[in-house]
A tleap script that builds the chain and sets N, CA, C and O, in Angstrom:
source leaprc.protein.ff14SB
mol = sequence {
  NLEU GLY ALA THR VAL GLN GLU ALA LEU THR
  ASP ALA THR THR HIE LEU VAL THR VAL ARG
  ARG ASP THR GLU LYS TYR HIE LYS ALA LEU
  ALA ALA SER THR ALA SER GLY ARG PRO HIE
  ILE VAL HIE LEU GLY TRP LEU LEU ARG ALA
  ALA VAL THR TRP GLU ARG PRO LYS GLU ALA
  ASP PHE ALA VAL PRO LEU THR GLY GLU MET
  PRO ARG PHE SER ASP ILE TRP GLY PRO ASN
  GLN GLN MET PRO THR GLU ILE GLY SER GLU
  SER CYS ILE LEU PRO SER GLU GLU GLU GLU
  GLU GLU GLU GLU GLU GLU GLU GLU GLU CGLU
}
set mol.1.N position { -9.588 3.062 28.698 }
set mol.1.CA position { -9.355 1.713 28.322 }
set mol.1.C position { -8.246 1.190 29.091 }
set mol.1.O position { -7.684 0.153 28.740 }
set mol.2.N position { -7.872 1.883 30.185 }
set mol.2.CA position { -6.811 1.177 31.136 }
set mol.2.C position { -5.418 1.558 30.754 }
set mol.2.O position { -4.491 1.170 31.465 }
set mol.3.N position { -5.205 2.236 29.765 }
set mol.3.CA position { -3.774 2.578 29.396 }
set mol.3.C position { -3.150 3.759 30.233 }
set mol.3.O position { -3.821 4.655 30.746 }
set mol.4.N position { -1.869 3.654 30.302 }
set mol.4.CA position { -1.109 4.713 31.038 }
set mol.4.C position { -0.106 5.278 29.973 }
set mol.4.O position { 0.658 4.531 29.361 }
set mol.5.N position { -0.145 6.582 29.789 }
set mol.5.CA position { 0.761 7.152 28.671 }
set mol.5.C position { 2.066 7.452 29.622 }
set mol.5.O position { 1.966 7.876 30.773 }
set mol.6.N position { 3.203 7.189 29.013 }
set mol.6.CA position { 4.542 7.348 29.507 }
set mol.6.C position { 5.353 8.271 28.569 }
set mol.6.O position { 5.242 8.241 27.343 }
set mol.7.N position { 6.162 9.077 29.238 }
set mol.7.CA position { 7.055 9.817 28.358 }
set mol.7.C position { 8.222 9.051 27.795 }
set mol.7.O position { 8.701 9.306 26.690 }
set mol.8.N position { 8.631 8.170 28.537 }
set mol.8.CA position { 9.822 7.417 28.194 }
set mol.8.C position { 9.543 5.853 28.203 }
set mol.8.O position { 8.689 5.404 28.967 }
set mol.9.N position { 10.248 5.041 27.369 }
set mol.9.CA position { 10.091 3.485 27.636 }
set mol.9.C position { 10.716 3.023 28.858 }
set mol.9.O position { 11.817 3.457 29.199 }
set mol.10.N position { 10.083 2.177 29.528 }
set mol.10.CA position { 10.583 1.532 30.672 }
set mol.10.C position { 10.400 -0.018 30.469 }
set mol.10.O position { 9.861 -0.439 29.445 }
set mol.11.N position { 10.808 -0.777 31.357 }
set mol.11.CA position { 10.639 -2.323 31.393 }
set mol.11.C position { 9.131 -2.669 31.408 }
set mol.11.O position { 8.707 -3.730 30.950 }
set mol.12.N position { 8.321 -1.690 31.975 }
set mol.12.CA position { 6.894 -1.984 32.122 }
set mol.12.C position { 6.021 -1.578 30.814 }
set mol.12.O position { 4.843 -1.920 30.712 }
set mol.13.N position { 6.628 -0.896 29.923 }
set mol.13.CA position { 6.007 -0.557 28.608 }
set mol.13.C position { 5.600 -1.671 27.919 }
set mol.13.O position { 6.392 -2.562 27.613 }
set mol.14.N position { 4.150 -1.702 27.585 }
set mol.14.CA position { 3.765 -2.925 26.871 }
set mol.14.C position { 3.457 -2.628 25.346 }
set mol.14.O position { 3.401 -3.563 24.548 }
set mol.15.N position { 3.233 -1.157 24.904 }
set mol.15.CA position { 3.036 -0.885 23.647 }
set mol.15.C position { 3.630 0.572 23.420 }
set mol.15.O position { 3.677 1.486 24.243 }
set mol.16.N position { 4.074 0.566 22.103 }
set mol.16.CA position { 4.453 1.899 21.563 }
set mol.16.C position { 3.548 2.089 20.459 }
set mol.16.O position { 3.449 1.280 19.537 }
set mol.17.N position { 2.852 3.211 20.555 }
set mol.17.CA position { 1.857 3.568 19.434 }
set mol.17.C position { 2.620 4.638 18.741 }
set mol.17.O position { 3.013 5.620 19.371 }
set mol.18.N position { 2.863 4.480 17.385 }
set mol.18.CA position { 3.610 5.494 16.703 }
set mol.18.C position { 3.115 5.699 15.233 }
set mol.18.O position { 2.412 4.854 14.679 }
set mol.19.N position { 3.493 6.804 14.653 }
set mol.19.CA position { 3.185 7.152 13.330 }
set mol.19.C position { 4.466 7.383 12.459 }
set mol.19.O position { 4.425 7.737 11.280 }
set mol.20.N position { 5.691 7.127 13.227 }
set mol.20.CA position { 6.843 7.366 12.482 }
set mol.20.C position { 7.945 6.368 12.968 }
set mol.20.O position { 7.914 5.962 14.129 }
set mol.21.N position { 8.935 5.960 12.081 }
set mol.21.CA position { 9.974 5.254 12.357 }
set mol.21.C position { 11.309 5.911 12.619 }
set mol.21.O position { 12.254 5.233 13.021 }
set mol.22.N position { 11.424 7.287 12.392 }
set mol.22.CA position { 12.471 7.936 12.570 }
set mol.22.C position { 12.806 8.614 13.943 }
set mol.22.O position { 13.472 9.649 13.975 }
set mol.23.N position { 12.381 8.077 14.952 }
set mol.23.CA position { 12.539 8.660 16.364 }
set mol.23.C position { 13.212 7.760 17.259 }
set mol.23.O position { 13.023 6.552 17.115 }
set mol.24.N position { 14.009 8.203 18.206 }
set mol.24.CA position { 14.810 7.556 19.180 }
set mol.24.C position { 13.910 6.553 19.913 }
set mol.24.O position { 14.313 5.404 20.094 }
set mol.25.N position { 12.709 6.950 20.339 }
set mol.25.CA position { 11.810 6.097 21.071 }
set mol.25.C position { 11.576 4.857 20.295 }
set mol.25.O position { 11.730 3.754 20.820 }
set mol.26.N position { 11.175 5.014 18.955 }
set mol.26.CA position { 10.925 3.942 18.096 }
set mol.26.C position { 12.007 2.835 17.968 }
set mol.26.O position { 11.773 1.627 18.013 }
set mol.27.N position { 13.340 3.469 17.787 }
set mol.27.CA position { 14.526 2.596 17.756 }
set mol.27.C position { 14.790 1.815 19.075 }
set mol.27.O position { 15.261 0.678 19.126 }
set mol.28.N position { 14.424 2.576 20.127 }
set mol.28.CA position { 14.694 1.846 21.427 }
set mol.28.C position { 13.607 0.755 21.679 }
set mol.28.O position { 13.862 -0.310 22.242 }
set mol.29.N position { 12.460 1.084 21.247 }
set mol.29.CA position { 11.451 -0.029 21.439 }
set mol.29.C position { 11.650 -1.147 20.436 }
set mol.29.O position { 11.280 -2.285 20.725 }
set mol.30.N position { 12.185 -0.892 19.337 }
set mol.30.CA position { 12.566 -1.999 18.234 }
set mol.30.C position { 13.604 -2.846 18.851 }
set mol.30.O position { 13.475 -4.070 18.850 }
set mol.31.N position { 14.683 -2.232 19.406 }
set mol.31.CA position { 15.686 -3.087 19.998 }
set mol.31.C position { 15.082 -3.906 21.170 }
set mol.31.O position { 15.349 -5.103 21.275 }
set mol.32.N position { 14.350 -3.331 21.965 }
set mol.32.CA position { 13.732 -4.036 23.220 }
set mol.32.C position { 12.700 -5.137 22.625 }
set mol.32.O position { 12.691 -6.253 23.144 }
set mol.33.N position { 11.907 -4.870 21.641 }
set mol.33.CA position { 10.957 -5.748 21.149 }
set mol.33.C position { 11.818 -7.022 20.519 }
set mol.33.O position { 11.490 -8.162 20.847 }
set mol.34.N position { 12.695 -6.849 19.797 }
set mol.34.CA position { 13.416 -7.741 19.185 }
set mol.34.C position { 14.080 -8.686 20.189 }
set mol.34.O position { 14.181 -9.884 19.924 }
set mol.35.N position { 14.500 -8.209 21.246 }
set mol.35.CA position { 15.167 -9.063 22.395 }
set mol.35.C position { 14.063 -9.918 23.236 }
set mol.35.O position { 14.232 -11.077 23.613 }
set mol.36.N position { 12.919 -9.137 23.454 }
set mol.36.CA position { 11.972 -9.820 24.438 }
set mol.36.C position { 10.534 -9.935 23.839 }
set mol.36.O position { 9.699 -10.604 24.448 }
set mol.37.N position { 10.224 -9.332 22.712 }
set mol.37.CA position { 8.869 -9.437 22.245 }
set mol.37.C position { 8.070 -8.262 22.694 }
set mol.37.O position { 6.964 -8.038 22.204 }
set mol.38.N position { 8.606 -7.496 23.626 }
set mol.38.CA position { 7.782 -6.205 24.129 }
set mol.38.C position { 8.728 -5.068 24.089 }
set mol.38.O position { 9.913 -5.293 24.335 }
set mol.39.N position { 8.331 -3.871 23.806 }
set mol.39.CA position { 6.824 -3.618 23.735 }
set mol.39.C position { 6.330 -3.880 22.175 }
set mol.39.O position { 7.051 -4.007 21.185 }
set mol.40.N position { 5.014 -3.918 22.246 }
set mol.40.CA position { 4.507 -4.241 20.753 }
set mol.40.C position { 4.536 -2.800 20.145 }
set mol.40.O position { 4.175 -1.836 20.819 }
set mol.41.N position { 4.964 -2.678 18.887 }
set mol.41.CA position { 4.974 -1.529 18.190 }
set mol.41.C position { 3.818 -1.498 17.117 }
set mol.41.O position { 3.779 -2.216 16.118 }
set mol.42.N position { 2.982 -0.654 17.443 }
set mol.42.CA position { 1.740 -0.589 16.612 }
set mol.42.C position { 1.491 0.865 16.014 }
set mol.42.O position { 1.985 1.870 16.527 }
set mol.43.N position { 0.790 0.883 15.037 }
set mol.43.CA position { 0.391 2.163 14.564 }
set mol.43.C position { -0.936 2.681 15.135 }
set mol.43.O position { -1.663 1.929 15.784 }
set mol.44.N position { -1.237 3.889 14.912 }
set mol.44.CA position { -2.331 4.489 15.642 }
set mol.44.C position { -3.769 3.839 15.413 }
set mol.44.O position { -4.668 3.921 16.251 }
set mol.45.N position { -3.880 3.231 14.275 }
set mol.45.CA position { -5.202 2.470 14.051 }
set mol.45.C position { -5.493 1.438 15.118 }
set mol.45.O position { -6.639 1.007 15.250 }
set mol.46.N position { -4.425 0.997 15.939 }
set mol.46.CA position { -4.623 -0.080 16.967 }
set mol.46.C position { -5.264 0.540 18.090 }
set mol.46.O position { -6.090 -0.130 18.711 }
set mol.47.N position { -4.986 1.843 18.486 }
set mol.47.CA position { -5.413 2.466 19.425 }
set mol.47.C position { -6.964 2.944 19.235 }
set mol.47.O position { -7.851 2.835 20.081 }
set mol.48.N position { -7.068 3.446 18.051 }
set mol.48.CA position { -8.515 3.876 17.532 }
set mol.48.C position { -9.461 2.798 17.555 }
set mol.48.O position { -10.620 2.967 17.932 }
set mol.49.N position { -8.941 1.535 17.108 }
set mol.49.CA position { -10.005 0.466 17.086 }
set mol.49.C position { -10.314 0.055 18.459 }
set mol.49.O position { -11.466 -0.278 18.739 }
set mol.50.N position { -9.350 0.050 19.369 }
set mol.50.CA position { -9.591 -0.221 20.740 }
set mol.50.C position { -10.685 0.734 21.274 }
set mol.50.O position { -11.648 0.325 21.923 }
set mol.51.N position { -10.485 1.973 20.974 }
set mol.51.CA position { -11.609 3.034 21.503 }
set mol.51.C position { -12.831 2.755 20.905 }
set mol.51.O position { -13.828 2.939 21.603 }
set mol.52.N position { -13.002 2.287 19.586 }
set mol.52.CA position { -14.175 2.141 18.916 }
set mol.52.C position { -14.962 0.751 19.457 }
set mol.52.O position { -16.173 0.713 19.676 }
set mol.53.N position { -14.174 -0.213 19.604 }
set mol.53.CA position { -14.811 -1.512 19.886 }
set mol.53.C position { -14.799 -1.749 21.341 }
set mol.53.O position { -15.650 -2.514 21.795 }
set mol.54.N position { -13.915 -1.173 22.162 }
set mol.54.CA position { -13.814 -1.408 23.702 }
set mol.54.C position { -13.298 -2.807 23.776 }
set mol.54.O position { -13.618 -3.501 24.741 }
set mol.55.N position { -12.566 -3.253 22.882 }
set mol.55.CA position { -11.737 -4.481 22.897 }
set mol.55.C position { -10.367 -4.247 22.477 }
set mol.55.O position { -10.003 -3.312 21.763 }
set mol.56.N position { -9.570 -5.232 23.008 }
set mol.56.CA position { -8.045 -5.083 22.731 }
set mol.56.C position { -7.807 -5.826 21.317 }
set mol.56.O position { -7.960 -7.038 21.164 }
set mol.57.N position { -7.421 -4.948 20.331 }
set mol.57.CA position { -7.243 -5.646 18.932 }
set mol.57.C position { -5.952 -6.411 18.937 }
set mol.57.O position { -5.095 -6.208 19.797 }
set mol.58.N position { -5.813 -7.302 17.960 }
set mol.58.CA position { -4.530 -8.048 17.915 }
set mol.58.C position { -3.411 -7.089 17.330 }
set mol.58.O position { -3.514 -6.412 16.307 }
set mol.59.N position { -2.345 -7.165 18.165 }
set mol.59.CA position { -1.339 -6.294 17.710 }
set mol.59.C position { -0.712 -6.631 16.292 }
set mol.59.O position { -0.367 -5.749 15.506 }
set mol.60.N position { -0.611 -7.825 16.067 }
set mol.60.CA position { -0.047 -8.332 14.726 }
set mol.60.C position { -0.852 -7.529 13.542 }
set mol.60.O position { -0.286 -7.186 12.504 }
set mol.61.N position { -2.124 -7.289 13.793 }
set mol.61.CA position { -2.905 -6.667 12.659 }
set mol.61.C position { -2.506 -5.186 12.451 }
set mol.61.O position { -2.853 -4.551 11.455 }
set mol.62.N position { -1.726 -4.654 13.493 }
set mol.62.CA position { -1.394 -3.210 13.426 }
set mol.62.C position { -0.102 -2.898 13.669 }
set mol.62.O position { 0.244 -1.768 14.015 }
set mol.63.N position { 0.779 -3.972 13.491 }
set mol.63.CA position { 2.264 -3.860 13.682 }
set mol.63.C position { 2.855 -2.947 12.699 }
set mol.63.O position { 2.499 -3.012 11.523 }
set mol.64.N position { 3.758 -2.074 13.109 }
set mol.64.CA position { 4.462 -1.175 12.238 }
set mol.64.C position { 5.488 -1.950 11.430 }
set mol.64.O position { 6.295 -2.655 12.036 }
set mol.65.N position { 5.516 -1.871 10.110 }
set mol.65.CA position { 6.364 -2.671 9.245 }
set mol.65.C position { 7.826 -2.093 9.403 }
set mol.65.O position { 7.948 -0.884 9.601 }
set mol.66.N position { 8.808 -2.807 9.334 }
set mol.66.CA position { 10.153 -2.362 9.417 }
set mol.66.C position { 10.624 -1.531 8.240 }
set mol.66.O position { 11.494 -0.682 8.437 }
set mol.67.N position { 10.134 -1.706 7.075 }
set mol.67.CA position { 10.342 -0.830 5.907 }
set mol.67.C position { 9.063 -0.622 5.157 }
set mol.67.O position { 8.036 -1.208 5.502 }
set mol.68.N position { 9.106 0.268 4.054 }
set mol.68.CA position { 8.086 0.493 3.372 }
set mol.68.C position { 7.208 1.655 3.850 }
set mol.68.O position { 7.612 2.409 4.735 }
set mol.69.N position { 6.039 1.801 3.287 }
set mol.69.CA position { 5.012 2.664 3.722 }
set mol.69.C position { 4.551 2.470 5.198 }
set mol.69.O position { 4.467 1.328 5.651 }
set mol.70.N position { 4.282 3.444 5.877 }
set mol.70.CA position { 3.502 3.431 7.272 }
set mol.70.C position { 2.130 3.163 6.805 }
set mol.70.O position { 1.635 3.705 5.816 }
set mol.71.N position { 1.539 2.305 7.557 }
set mol.71.CA position { 0.078 2.111 7.305 }
set mol.71.C position { -0.864 3.418 7.592 }
set mol.71.O position { -0.535 4.271 8.416 }
set mol.72.N position { -1.935 3.479 6.915 }
set mol.72.CA position { -2.679 4.626 7.370 }
set mol.72.C position { -3.422 4.452 8.562 }
set mol.72.O position { -4.256 3.557 8.697 }
set mol.73.N position { -3.089 5.432 9.579 }
set mol.73.CA position { -3.687 5.139 10.880 }
set mol.73.C position { -5.297 5.119 10.859 }
set mol.73.O position { -5.889 4.609 11.810 }
set mol.74.N position { -5.987 5.655 9.811 }
set mol.74.CA position { -7.368 5.656 9.760 }
set mol.74.C position { -7.822 4.268 9.337 }
set mol.74.O position { -9.029 4.091 9.174 }
set mol.75.N position { -6.993 3.295 9.149 }
set mol.75.CA position { -7.312 1.892 8.678 }
set mol.75.C position { -7.568 1.155 10.071 }
set mol.75.O position { -6.765 0.282 10.404 }
set mol.76.N position { -8.454 1.407 10.753 }
set mol.76.CA position { -8.560 0.785 12.229 }
set mol.76.C position { -9.190 -0.618 12.121 }
set mol.76.O position { -9.319 -1.313 13.128 }
set mol.77.N position { -9.598 -1.049 10.859 }
set mol.77.CA position { -9.939 -2.447 10.871 }
set mol.77.C position { -8.851 -3.456 10.552 }
set mol.77.O position { -9.077 -4.666 10.567 }
set mol.78.N position { -7.699 -2.948 10.270 }
set mol.78.CA position { -6.541 -3.807 9.920 }
set mol.78.C position { -6.570 -4.181 8.489 }
set mol.78.O position { -7.452 -3.847 7.698 }
set mol.79.N position { -5.441 -4.963 8.200 }
set mol.79.CA position { -5.346 -5.339 6.759 }
set mol.79.C position { -6.440 -6.337 6.215 }
set mol.79.O position { -6.749 -7.379 6.794 }
set mol.80.N position { -6.932 -5.935 5.149 }
set mol.80.CA position { -7.902 -6.975 4.360 }
set mol.80.C position { -9.118 -7.212 5.456 }
set mol.80.O position { -9.665 -8.314 5.473 }
set mol.81.N position { -9.494 -6.288 6.270 }
set mol.81.CA position { -10.654 -6.568 7.113 }
set mol.81.C position { -11.789 -5.479 6.682 }
set mol.81.O position { -11.437 -4.427 6.147 }
set mol.82.N position { -12.944 -5.719 6.893 }
set mol.82.CA position { -14.061 -4.970 6.787 }
set mol.82.C position { -14.530 -4.558 8.134 }
set mol.82.O position { -14.300 -5.258 9.120 }
set mol.83.N position { -15.224 -3.365 8.203 }
set mol.83.CA position { -15.802 -2.835 9.414 }
set mol.83.C position { -16.969 -3.796 9.748 }
set mol.83.O position { -17.860 -3.984 8.920 }
set mol.84.N position { -16.971 -4.396 10.937 }
set mol.84.CA position { -18.100 -5.222 11.348 }
set mol.84.C position { -19.445 -4.487 11.334 }
set mol.84.O position { -19.503 -3.262 11.438 }
set mol.85.N position { -20.433 -5.201 11.215 }
set mol.85.CA position { -21.832 -4.802 11.281 }
set mol.85.C position { -22.355 -4.540 12.703 }
set mol.85.O position { -23.266 -3.746 12.936 }
set mol.86.N position { -21.730 -5.245 13.615 }
set mol.86.CA position { -22.079 -5.066 14.991 }
set mol.86.C position { -20.590 -5.130 15.889 }
set mol.86.O position { -19.604 -5.817 15.625 }
set mol.87.N position { -20.758 -4.313 16.868 }
set mol.87.CA position { -19.597 -4.270 17.832 }
set mol.87.C position { -20.120 -4.804 19.159 }
set mol.87.O position { -20.968 -4.202 19.818 }
set mol.88.N position { -19.611 -5.884 19.493 }
set mol.88.CA position { -20.202 -6.486 20.805 }
set mol.88.C position { -21.671 -6.687 20.582 }
set mol.88.O position { -22.072 -7.279 19.580 }
set mol.89.N position { -22.527 -6.182 21.545 }
set mol.89.CA position { -23.935 -6.374 21.319 }
set mol.89.C position { -24.716 -5.218 20.743 }
set mol.89.O position { -25.918 -5.252 20.480 }
set mol.90.N position { -23.815 -4.079 20.557 }
set mol.90.CA position { -24.395 -2.880 20.108 }
set mol.90.C position { -24.332 -2.821 18.489 }
set mol.90.O position { -23.331 -3.244 17.910 }
set mol.91.N position { -25.345 -2.327 17.832 }
set mol.91.CA position { -25.329 -2.155 16.305 }
set mol.91.C position { -24.461 -0.941 16.081 }
set mol.91.O position { -24.477 -0.001 16.875 }
set mol.92.N position { -23.682 -0.959 14.972 }
set mol.92.CA position { -22.818 0.152 14.526 }
set mol.92.C position { -23.643 1.295 13.892 }
set mol.92.O position { -23.246 2.460 13.906 }
set mol.93.N position { -24.846 0.895 13.319 }
set mol.93.CA position { -25.749 1.748 12.711 }
set mol.93.C position { -26.453 2.633 13.669 }
set mol.93.O position { -27.203 2.087 14.479 }
set mol.94.N position { -26.328 3.840 13.691 }
set mol.94.CA position { -26.991 4.799 14.454 }
set mol.94.C position { -28.467 5.084 13.913 }
set mol.94.O position { -28.709 5.275 12.722 }
set mol.95.N position { -29.455 5.090 14.965 }
set mol.95.CA position { -30.808 5.251 14.524 }
set mol.95.C position { -31.126 6.482 13.950 }
set mol.95.O position { -30.498 7.468 14.338 }
set mol.96.N position { -32.042 6.612 13.042 }
set mol.96.CA position { -32.459 7.753 12.341 }
set mol.96.C position { -33.188 8.706 13.408 }
set mol.96.O position { -33.647 8.296 14.474 }
set mol.97.N position { -33.227 9.996 12.979 }
set mol.97.CA position { -33.927 10.915 14.032 }
set mol.97.C position { -35.398 10.315 14.266 }
set mol.97.O position { -35.850 10.341 15.411 }
set mol.98.N position { -36.084 9.828 13.320 }
set mol.98.CA position { -37.356 9.396 13.399 }
set mol.98.C position { -37.448 8.184 14.293 }
set mol.98.O position { -38.388 8.074 15.079 }
set mol.99.N position { -36.481 7.251 14.196 }
set mol.99.CA position { -36.425 6.167 15.180 }
set mol.99.C position { -36.176 6.648 16.415 }
set mol.99.O position { -36.888 6.160 17.292 }
set mol.100.N position { -35.347 7.494 16.775 }
set mol.100.CA position { -35.062 8.079 18.144 }
set mol.100.C position { -36.180 8.665 18.599 }
set mol.100.O position { -36.370 8.540 19.809 }
set mol.101.N position { -37.045 9.320 17.929 }
set mol.101.CA position { -38.285 10.079 18.345 }
set mol.101.C position { -39.243 8.993 18.835 }
set mol.101.O position { -39.770 9.096 19.943 }
set mol.102.N position { -39.488 7.906 17.992 }
set mol.102.CA position { -40.422 6.828 18.282 }
set mol.102.C position { -39.926 6.170 19.559 }
set mol.102.O position { -40.748 5.792 20.394 }
set mol.103.N position { -38.632 6.018 19.749 }
set mol.103.CA position { -38.252 5.330 21.027 }
set mol.103.C position { -38.519 6.247 22.225 }
set mol.103.O position { -39.065 5.789 23.229 }
set mol.104.N position { -38.145 7.544 22.145 }
set mol.104.CA position { -38.558 8.473 23.242 }
set mol.104.C position { -40.007 8.490 23.601 }
set mol.104.O position { -40.379 8.591 24.770 }
set mol.105.N position { -40.913 8.379 22.476 }
set mol.105.CA position { -42.303 8.322 22.735 }
set mol.105.C position { -42.651 7.072 23.534 }
set mol.105.O position { -43.401 7.133 24.508 }
set mol.106.N position { -42.147 6.036 23.146 }
set mol.106.CA position { -42.361 4.740 23.781 }
set mol.106.C position { -41.997 4.761 25.319 }
set mol.106.O position { -42.730 4.340 26.214 }
set mol.107.N position { -40.683 5.349 25.487 }
set mol.107.CA position { -40.375 5.385 26.917 }
set mol.107.C position { -41.030 6.297 27.755 }
set mol.107.O position { -40.929 6.183 28.977 }
set mol.108.N position { -41.836 7.391 27.122 }
set mol.108.CA position { -42.602 8.416 27.846 }
set mol.108.C position { -43.908 7.551 28.248 }
set mol.108.O position { -44.418 7.665 29.362 }
set mol.109.N position { -44.369 6.748 27.336 }
set mol.109.CA position { -45.666 6.027 27.602 }
set mol.109.C position { -45.460 5.024 28.540 }
set mol.109.O position { -46.457 4.635 29.148 }
set mol.110.N position { -44.270 4.466 28.817 }
set mol.110.CA position { -44.086 3.581 29.809 }
set mol.110.C position { -43.991 4.151 31.130 }
set mol.110.O position { -43.822 3.422 32.107 }
savepdb mol mol.pdb
quit
């Protein structure tokens, strides 16, 4: 997806993907983000959604709240959103084994 994993925050860091707010890296990113708007501080759902859809999700939908419960990282569709029935031009529904066999037979005939 084009990301580069970094051990430490730098001026080039665009996102901090985190599951905790009690780390030094989180607090450094929060201070930098407050001053400049970067890096975006998002929970793991943001990264997982990007991997599933091959699109960059809106950071605001996955922003780590300053207080309260951390969002469930398995909530990759963001708040109050449902899983789409299609991702790009590909259907999210996997074909049944029978459909796969029929498709293979059609390809063999061609």
